[in-house]
N, C-alpha and C positions, 0 to 999 in steps of 0.2 A: 741616740732615736730615731729611727725609722720618719722615712723622710717622706711626705704625702705627694699625692699623684697631680699633676696640674688638674688647677680647675677647669671642668666642662659646663662649657655653657649652654643651660638650656635653649632647647627647639620649638617650643612649643607653637610661637609665632609664627617660624619659618615652616609650621607644619597646617599652620591655620592658612600661609597664602596660598600652600600648594594645593589645601583644599576646594581653595576657593576656584583655582586652574582647571578641577578636574570637571569632566560634561555631568550635568546632571543625573544622566543614566546611569553613569557606571554608579555613584554615590549611592542612589536608590536601589538600580535593580544588580546586587553584587552577585556571588557566587551563593552567599551566604543564603539570599532571598531565592535563587531556584531552585538551592534544595528543600528547603520550606516549603516552597511550592509544590511541589513534587510527593514531597511527605505529606501535603495538607492534602490532594485531590486524592491523594493512595489509601492512604490512611487516618483522614477527617482529625488530624493535629494541625491545628493551625500556629500552635504556641512553639517558637523556635527554640531547641533545643539541643543539646550537644550530644549528640549521637557518633557511640564507639563505631567507629568503621571495621567491620569485619577485614579478615586479610584475604587475599587472593587464593585463591583453592580452597578456602572452607565456608561451609556451608551459609546463605546468606538469608535464612529464614529458621524459625521454629518448625519442631515436627508438626504440625496442628497447620502452619502455613504448606508446608513442605505434601500435606492430603488433601487440603483444599486445592491446590495450586494445577491437577490435572482436571480439575472442574470448570476454571480458567481458559483452556485451553481446549476444553470441547467447548466449551460455549465460542471463544473466541470462530474455530474450526464450521460450524455446524453455521452461523451468524452469515459468513460469509461466502458460504456454500451455497447456503438459503437463498442471498444477494446476488452472485455470482449467476443461479438459474432464473429469479426474477427478470435480472436485465436481459440476459440471452433469450427470455420470450415473449421478447418484447413485440414479437411479429404478432401477439395473440393476446393487446390487451383489449382489444376494442370488441373480442369475440368473448372475451371475460368478462366486462363490463354489461355488455347485453345480456350474459346469464345470468349476475344479479339484478338487473331489472326485471327477469322473469322470476324471480324470487320476492324480491321486495318491493317493483314498482315502483322504484326512484331511482331516476339514471345521472349519474356522478360517475366521474373518475375513479372508481374504486382500486382501478389497476395503481394508479399513483400513489394510492394512499398507501397501499401495501409495497410499494417501492421505498417509498419516504421511511416507513418503520423497519423495513427490513435493512436498511441504510444506515438509522439508528440506530438499533442494535448493533451490527456490525463494526461502527464508528466508538458507538462506547467498550465496548470487548477490546476493540483494538490499541485503544486511550488504555485501558486499562495492563494490557500486557506491555506496554509503550515504556508505561511508567514505571512498573515492576522491572524492565530490562536497565531503565535510567538508576534505579536505585542501588541496585542489584550493580550496574559501574560505578556508583561514586561508591561506595562498599557497606549500604547500608542495609541493616537487616529490614524484611519485609514482613510489613503488620496491615492486612487489607479490614478495613471497615466490615461489619458485619451486615451494611445495607448495601454494600457491593455485593460483599457475599449473597446475600437474599432475590441481589437482583441477578447478577449470572444463576441462580438456579431458576426463577423466573426465564431469561433468556430461552434455555433451554429447554424450558417448558414449552414455549411458545414458539421457536423453532421446532421441534418435536413436533409438537401439531398440526404446522402448516407441513410438514412433510410426509406427514401421513394423511393430508388431504391430498396432496400432488400424488400419492403413491397407490390412494386411493380411488380416487374421480378426474385422475388427468396424470396418469400413467406415458403418456407419449408424448408427455412435454420433456422428460428425458431425451428423446431422439432428438428435440433441438439445441439441447448441448451436446449432443454429438456433431452434428451440422456445426453447430458453431466450432465447435475443436475443429473439425477440418481445414475450416475457415481462418482460426487464427496460428493456430499450431505452430506452425513457423515461427511466428512473429512473438508465440509464449514462449519458444525454446531461446530467443536470440534475447528476449527480454529477461529472461530466467539467468541466463550465465549471468549478465551484465550485476542483475543483483546478488548474486554470487559470489561478485567478484567486491562488491561490498559488505557483503558477509564476513568477508573472510578476514578484514581487520578483529573487530571484537573479538571472531572465533582464535585467528593468531594469538591476539593479545592474552585474553584465559588458560588458551592452552600452553603456551609458554609457562608461563605462572602456575599452571598445576601443578600441587605434590603428588607425584606416584602415577607407576606408567596405566593402572589401570582407569582412574578418571581421566589422562591424553585420550587411549582411546577411545573409553566414550563418547571424548569430546570433537573428537579429529573423524574416527570412525567413519558415524552417519554425513556428515560432513562432505566428504572426500566420495564416498560410491554415491549419495546425489548427486556431487561434481561429475563423477564418472558417467552417471547415467544421463544426463543432458550431455554432454560430451557426443553418448555415442547413439539419443536422438534419433534425430535426422534418418538411422536406417528403419526404424521400425514405423515412419510417421507418412501419415497418406495424405494428400492434400490435391483436393480437383484442379485448382487453382496457381497447383507449380507441374506448368508443361509448356510443349516447344508453340511458341507463337500459331507456327502454321497450323495446326491442329486444333485449336482455338475454333470452335465453331460458332452460327453467327448469334446475331442476338434474339433471344428467345421475343416473342412478340406478344401482345397482349392486349385482355380480353378486360374490359370494363367492367368490375363488378358492381351489378345493379348502377350503373354508369360509372357518372366519378363523384362517389359519394364525400369528398372533400372539398369538391368543390360548387356540388348542386345537391338537393336534397336527394336522398336515394331513390332508385326506379321512380325518377319522375324524367319528364321528358327534358329540362333543364340539364339534369344529369347526363342524360344518354347526350346530349349534343356538347356537352363538356367534354365527355369520352371524345368523341370525336376528333375537336381540332385539340385534343393532343394526341391522334395517333393510333387510338385503337383498330387494334384489328379483326377485335369480333364485341358482342354487345354481350354481357350478362344479365342473367332474370331469374325471378323468381314468377309465378303465374299461380292465383285464385281464380275460382270460376264463382259468380255470382249464383244469387237464388235464381236468377231468372238466366241464364245461360253465358252470361258476357263474361269471355276472359280479362282480365284484370294484373297489372302489376302490383303484389304486396310480398313481403318478406314474413310478417310476424304474423302469428296465428291469435293476433288482435288489432284494434284498428288503434291503442291508446299511445305508441310514441311514436308514433308517424303522421300524426292524424288529430284534429280538434273535435274529436269524437266526444272527449267530455266536455265542451261547451257545450256540444249542440243537444246529445245524447246521453249522460253519465254515468243511465243504470244500463245501457248496452254496451260499454267499453270492451267490457270483456269475450263478449261473443266473437264466434272466431266469424270473420272476413266472407264466411260462401253463405251466410244465410241472412246475409243483407243482399235488396234488389241493388241493380244497378245508380237506378233514381237518387237515391238519395246516397252512394258511393261517389257519384259525381258531382256530389255537391261538399263533400267533406275538402279543407284544408289542408294541403298534402307539405306546407310549407315553412310555415310559421314558426312550427318547432325547430328547424335549422336555422332560421336567420333575425328568426325574434329571442329565441333563451338565448340565455347569459352561458349556459353548458353547452358546450355542441360536443358533436358525437365524436368527435376525435381531439385527443389531445393536443396535436402538433398541426393542424392545419391553419393555414394564413387566412386571416378577417375579408372577408366579402368585400368589394366594393358598395358604392349606391348601387349603382345599377344592380348588380348580381344581387345584392340585397333585397331589392321592389318585386325582382322577376322572382325569385323565391319564393318572396312571400305570398306568390299568387298561383304558385303550382299545384294543382288537380292530381287525383288518381290517374294513371293513364292506361288505356285498353290497350293487351295485348297487341291490336292492329295498327296502333297509332308507333307501338317499337317498330314491327316490320315493315312500316310504310317510311319510315329515316331509314331502318338495313338499305330495305331497295332501293333506297335514292342515294347512301353512298357509299353503298356494293359493301356494306360490312358483316361478316357474319354472328347468326347471333344462336348461343345456345343458352337453356332455362334449365329450370328444376319445376315440377307441376307438384303442388299441394295434392292432397287429395281429400277433398269434397267430403264434410260432414255425412254420417249415416244415415241424416233423411234427408241429404242431399236427392235432388232429381237425376242428375249424373255420376253417382257415386258409384257406380261401374260403369259405364259407357264413357267417361269422363277422357281418355286417351281417343278416342274415336272421334267424339267433340272437339278434340281440340286440333284433328288434325286437320281436319275436316274445313273450321275457320282460318288454319295457316294454309290451304291449298285458295282457299275464296279471298284472299289477298292480293295474291295474283305475284308473288316473292318469288323469284327464283330458288329453286327446292337446295340445289348445292350450297345457298347461304342460310341452309336449316343445319344445326349439329344436335342432332336427334340425341337426349341425354336419357332419358326415362327409358326403363329397360320391359316394361311392363308392355305385352301383346306388338312384340316387335315383329312378327311375323305378321301382323297386319298393314303395320307401316311402311314396311318394303314392302309391299304389293301394291297401294295405294300412294304411297310418296316415295318411289325408286330412287329418284336426286337426294334425300335426304340423307348427308354425313352423318354415319352413328358412330357414337362414342359410348365406349363403355367405360365399366370401373377396375378397379384392379383383380382384372380376371386372369387365371392361366392364361398362358399363349396359347395352348391347343384351342380352348374354345372360345378365343377371341380368333383366330384363324379358321374355326370351325362357322363362327356367324359372322366373319368377314369384317370385324372390326379396323379398324385401320390407325385408331386415335385413342387413347385414352384421359380419363378426368380424374387424376390421384390426389391426395394430399401430401402438400410438401414435405412433410415429416416421414415418409416410404421414401425420399431421396437418399435418405441413411442405410439405406439395405443394398449396398454392391451397387449404389448410384444408379438400379435399375436396367443395370447394363444388357439384363438378356431379356428387354423389351426391345432397348435401341435396338442388339442384337438383330431381332425380329423385324427391323423394319418399321415399328408400332411408333407412330407421332405419343407426344408426353405434353400434357395440357398438367401443370401443377397451380395447385389452390389453396391458401391466400396468401400470395407473398407481399409482405409491404416495405418489409426493410432492406437498404441496398445491398446490406452484408449477402442477403438469401438470394438476391435476384443475382449476383454477381456468381456466387456459387452454384445458384442453377442454370446460367451462361456454360462457364468454364464444364460441366456436366454437361453439354449439347441438350439444355431441353429445347422444346421447340414453342414451349408457350405457356406462357404464366399469370392467371389472373392476379387484377392488385387494387386496390380503393386507391395506390397511391400511383395513381398510372402518372401524374402533373412531374412527377421527382423521376421517379424511375426512367420514366422515356430520353430523360438530360442524359443517363447515363450512357457513355459513349465507349467504355473500357470495361469489364469486371475491376471491381477493388479486390487491393492484395494480391492479383496475380506479378506469379515470376517465372523466370525461366528457370530452368534446374541443375543449368552452371549456375549463375548469380547466385542461387541461394546454398548450393553449395561452395562459391566463392564467399560467402559472408560467414559459413558455418564455417570453414576452417578459420578463416583471418580473427576471426573474433574466440576460437578454440584458443588458435594459438595467441592471442593477445591474452587473452583472459588467465592462460596458465600462467605465462608472464609477469602478471601483474601480484597473481596470489603467491607467486614463487618469491618475488619480491619484496610483500607482504611480510610473510610470515620468514622470510632473513633478518628483515630489518627489525623486528620483534626480536628474534635472536640476536642480531649481536648488538643493539643495543642490551641486552639483559646483560648477555658477556663482559657488555664493557661495564657498565656498573658494577658487577661484581670481581671484575679483575682492578678499576680504578680503588674501590674499597678495600683488599689485600695490600693492592699498594700500597695505602696512605695508613694502613695499619702497619704493613713492613719500616715501612721508612723512620715512622715517627718511633716504633722498637730500634731502631737503627737509632738514631738521632739522641734517648737514653744513654745506649752504650756506650757513644761516646761521648756523653758529656761527663758517664763515671767512670771512665775511662783518662780524660784531661781531668778529673777531678785527683786522681790516683798519685798523676805525675809532680809532685813536688818541686823536685832538688831539676827539675829540666826544665830551660829558658827557652820560651821562642822570644825572639823581638818583636816580633808584628805574626798575630796568628787570627785568621777571621772565618769563618766560618757562614756560608751561603748556605739556604735550603731552598728550593725552588716551591711552587704555589700545592699545598697539600689537598686533597680533596678526603675529608671525614666525616662521616656521621655522627660523630659525636656519641659511641655507645658508652666512650666511661662518666661513671657517675664521680660525684664532687666528695661520697665517701670514697667509694675506689682508691681516689689517686694523693687524697691525702694519708688515708690506709699504706700507699705503697712508699709516700714521702716519710711515712712514721719508723718507718725499716731501717733507715741510715738513721746508725746514733750522733749523729753531727747535730741533725736538723731536732730544734723545739717547735712544739706546737703553738708556741705563742707569737713567733712572728709571722708564722706563716698563717694563721688566721689572719693578724694584721694585714699582711699583704691580700687575700681573699675579701676582709673589705673593703679598700681601697680599691679594688678592681669593679666591686660590683655597682652597676650603675642607673640609675632610671632610664627610665623611659624618650622623656624629654631629654636628653644628651644628644648635644651637638655631635654630628658623625664626621665632621674634618677634623684631622686629624695635627695636632701641633708639637714638632720633634723639637725635641730639646734632651743636651747634655749634659749632666751631672759628673762629677769628679769626685772621686772621696778615696779614701787609704785605710784598707781594713789593719788594723793590728796583727792580723796574723795568716800567713798567704794559706796555709791548709784549711786555717777552719773555714775562709772563705770559699775556698771552689768545693767543698762539702756541704757548705749550705746553698748556693748556686743552684744546684742540679733541684732540691726538692724546691726551693721559688719557682722555679720553671715548670716543672709539674702542676705548684697546685692553682699557679693563673692560669693555665689554658685554660678550663672547662668552665672558668667562670668568664669567660667571651661570651656574650649572646647575641641573636641577630640585633642587626643594625647599630650594634654599640662598636668603640673606636675609642681606645686606649693615644691617651698624646704621649705617654711616656711615663714608664713606671720604674721609681726609683728604691733598687734594693736595701732596706734596711742592713742598719752595720751588726754583724751579728758581734757576742758578746765575748769577749778574749778569756782567752783560755790557760789557766795556772800551769801546765806542766809542759807550754813551748816558753824559751826564751825572749825577751824579748827582742835579742837583737839579730834573730834567724828569720825578721818576720822583712817581705819583703813590700817595698810599696808597689800601689800601681799606677799611673798616671793618669791611664782613661777607661771606663768601662760602662757599657751602656747595653742597656737589652728593651730588647725595642719588639710591638706584636703592633700588627694590624691585622683585624678582621675583615672579609669582603661581603657583597651584599649575597651571599648564601649563608643558608644555617652552616649548612655543611662544608664550609670551606677557608680555610685560615689560612696565611702566608705567617711564614715568623724569618726574625734577624736577628743571630746574635754574632756580634763581633767585639774580641778584647786583646788589647796589649799589655801584653807583660814587658815590663824591664828590671 
């Protein structure tokens, strides 16, 4: 009768004790929960299922998913691009809000609403892309839910609509993107190389495991081409902020746009006084002429945004300002909308102090002579636009000459006036020869002919060669409207003389241009990052290649060792008459992936005529262990004497082959007693050799594919 294996104690109690010591976060948020979460977010299937993992190099989704995947990439690209365009257009947020106000009559931060919308679209598409990547990393096939597919198509439609608006009504905003790239290009270059180093890990992982040279080239070639372009990008990169320190021009001067509109109500005396306090070089304003010939300061074509005319005269809130008499205009409040309104004119303006809040609430519409008096007192330059009166106005044709007479009557020094209007310049030159004439973006020949040494241009025109031809002709340049520090830094690096700004309190505190670096420092950072990134990328690819190669070598080595062990066992079984007083065979730890099935091993066992199926199946049954068995082995030694030595030698080999595949993960067999084979009749009893001691010991390690065994026997 075959002897039974030692009793294996259940381990349910120890397992419970171990689970009590495991932190709750590890028990709850396991890998299975993680996979279920990403599948639920991507496919909206929240039931935990055992998904069949796809092999590396195989397709990770069906043909329907493959057809829809380009739409996801398109939605991700257009949403991120639209978000980038709108973020870089932050200098124009106030102007955009004003344009929307003219259309709907409600003042709100519509620019921030659009920024939030574009951020949500970009985040949503990016999240779907990341979830799809994680599912591919886990080897799970992609099944995007139909709701996500509908939303992705909706994202593409929304982004396409806004791109159409930008290309139709706001074409010059694309120049802002070009200017931002001039500033951020060196830093985008350095950060892009860092991102490529991070991406090299998954790219190398999939590239090593892909089967077929065509797929490897399709994945690896674009990656290395992009990396190569980034390495040589500085050769074609231009940034005004990369220059020597001694070539950096002086800090640009400031014209307060309608005063300091973030510190006081625009076009009021409080706003102009705040601009003077923060070091304004000049004061900029807009001039209307009242119906009774009084020039006053106002920007809009009606009074509803910056005055309380809706409370005083609601029916006349949409009338042109030049149709009102000065006696009525002087009674309107021009500051409550700024100090007592919940919605401020600028999103990022600081709250007012109690003193400034009270002062702002009492502001009135100022006359032009009030501004000229302040400029004469503080020795500040004045530049302004003139709004043409309505057709019914008395000074419809002669408003320029009337305005010149008012300025001359104010006794201000003529050189403090920067005359911007281009109408009737000959009369202005003859009447007020001390005025400094300012032109637009006219050709240099015209500016030279009209003796104009200063131009006032939109900041986006700086994109065209940095206005080098005007600077070469010794023409001073004033840019409007510059509110963002990065844009002011670009103007500084481009040797611009002055800027018109709403944000004078912030820009005045900048003592050195942002994003400035010398060419030598940039070259050092460029070469250093290229070399370091190349080393890291090479090391990552080599590591993945080495790990895959070592896995294959270990698998081949374990297979060959196992086959050698089988051949040794067969040879020792055939040597019947050879006596070995002390024979010991020990094998080192073997790494096996267990590709052998139970049926295959039993098939190999049945090839030997000396073995029988009954003892083999009994041995398999004794080796099958439950999940609650103790992992600690108890070693015992059994002594038995077979009746015939050749029969024992023949039956020992199939028993070894049969016992091996039955060892599972977390199972350890303390001892195995080989059943005594039946005595064969053709052998005489006197030829039987006795065994003093024989043991057969297996021990399974914690890894499911790692086994070690030891075979020792003594023959007397």
